[in-house]
N, C-alpha and C positions, 0 to 999 in steps of 0.2 A: 232770279237768283241773286242779283245785286242787292235787292231789298232784304232778302234773308240774311245775306252776309253782313249787311250793315246793322241789322237788329239782333243777330245771334252770334255771340263771340266764338262759339265752337265752329262756325262756318265762315269766319272772317276772311279767309284766303280763297274762298271758293267763288268762281264766276263761270259763266257759260264758256268763255274763252279758255279758262283753265281746264274745265272738264273736256272740251274738245281736244285739247293738247294731250292730257294724260289718260283720258277714258273714264276713269272713275276714281274716287278717293274715299277713304274711310275717315269719318269725323272722329275726334276733332281735327280740324284742318285750320290752323291759325298760325300766329307768329312763332310759337314754340314748336309747332309741328307743321311746317309749310307744305309737306307732301302727304299729310294725313298721318294717321296713327294705325299701325298694323294690328295692335291689340287695344280695344276700346277701354277696358277697365283693368287696371293693375293695382292691386292692394286695396282699393276701395271703389265704390260707385260714386259718380260725380254728384248725384243728388241723394245719396244715402240708399239704404235698402228699400225694396219695394214694400208697399203697404197693401196687404191682402185683407179684404173685408168680406165676410159672408153676407150674401144677399138672398132675398127671397126670389123664387122663380116668377118671372113675369112673361106670360106668353106674348108673342108679337104677331103682327099681321103678316109678316114675311113667312113664307113656307119653303121648305126644300123641294126640289124637283130634280129631274134627270140632268138638266143643264147646270143647276146650282145645288149640289148635294149637301152642302154645309151652310150653316149660319154662323157668322163670326160676330163677335161683340166688341165694342170699343170701351165698354165699361160705363157707358152712359146710363142714366137712370131717368125715368119720367116723373119721379117723385120730387 
């Protein structure tokens, strides 16, 4: 957690000790919001609006079954 806090400004005040004390926290959690932010996006998104791109269907080796009834995607592409 310390490495994430050091490298990512939106987590700069988060540590395992802090999480043990408060339980959980909504990011951003930094100098301007030391206890986190109850509403993540107000008026605008931090990195702008999402970019949606239509992609062709690519079948995967993974299959659904009784234990895992859904396949989730991360948006990765093999191309």
